[in-house]
N, C-alpha and C positions, 0 to 999 in steps of 0.2 A: 725543128719546127713541129714535128709530129708529137714529140714528147710534151711540148708546151700546150698543144691543142688538147691532148688527152688529160693534162692536169687541169686545164680550165674546165673541161666537161666534167671531170670527176669532182672538183670542187662545186660546180654548179649543181650537180646531182645531189651532193650531200647537203648543200645549203637549201635546196628546194625541198628535200625530204624533211629536214628539220623545220623549215618554215611552214610546211604543210601541216605537220603536227601542231605547231604553234597556232596556225589558223583555226584548227579544230578545237583548240582549247580557248583562245581569246579571239573573239570576232571583232577585231578592231581594224582601223585602216592602216596602221603600221605593219601589222602582220601580212596583210595583202600586198603592201608596198615591198616588203622584204621578199615575199614569194615571187612577185613580178620581177624584181631585180635578180633573184636567184635563177629564175627560169629564162632570162634574157638570152644567154648564149645558146641554150637548146632551142629556144623559139626561133632565133635567127637562123639556126641550122636547118630547122624544118621548113622555114619560109623559102629556102633555096631549093627545095625539092619539087616533085611532080605536084600537080594540082590536088589530089586527094590528100597528100601528106601535108601540104601547106596549111590546111586548116588547123593542125596541131600547133602551128606557129602563132596562132592568135590568142593562145592561152595566157601569155605574158601581158598582152594588150587588155584582155578581159580582167586580169588581176589589177592592172593599173586603173581601169574604169571603176571597178568595185571599190578600190582604195579611195579614189577621188569622191565617189558618191557617199561613202561612209564618212569621209572627212567633212563634207558639206553638211550631212545630216547631223554630225557631232557638233559642228559649229552653230548650226541653227538651234539645236536643243540646249547648248550652253548659253546661248544669247538670251533665251527666254527665262533663265534661272536667276 
């Protein structure tokens, strides 16, 4: 079980680093969605900690909110064209 947990966190860190670079290059809703999904295991781990550490757990939620707002903005701008 310990090996599986470390593999999940390792892949999550690799995916989130790659997605973070992708977010810096392309500011679209898909990149924020991938970053939110990639950071989900780490965010859930931080949410189980003490109250000051729990605030780092909301990073994945913030990525999902930004992805939804960019998706809505994209849909509104494409509807007017």
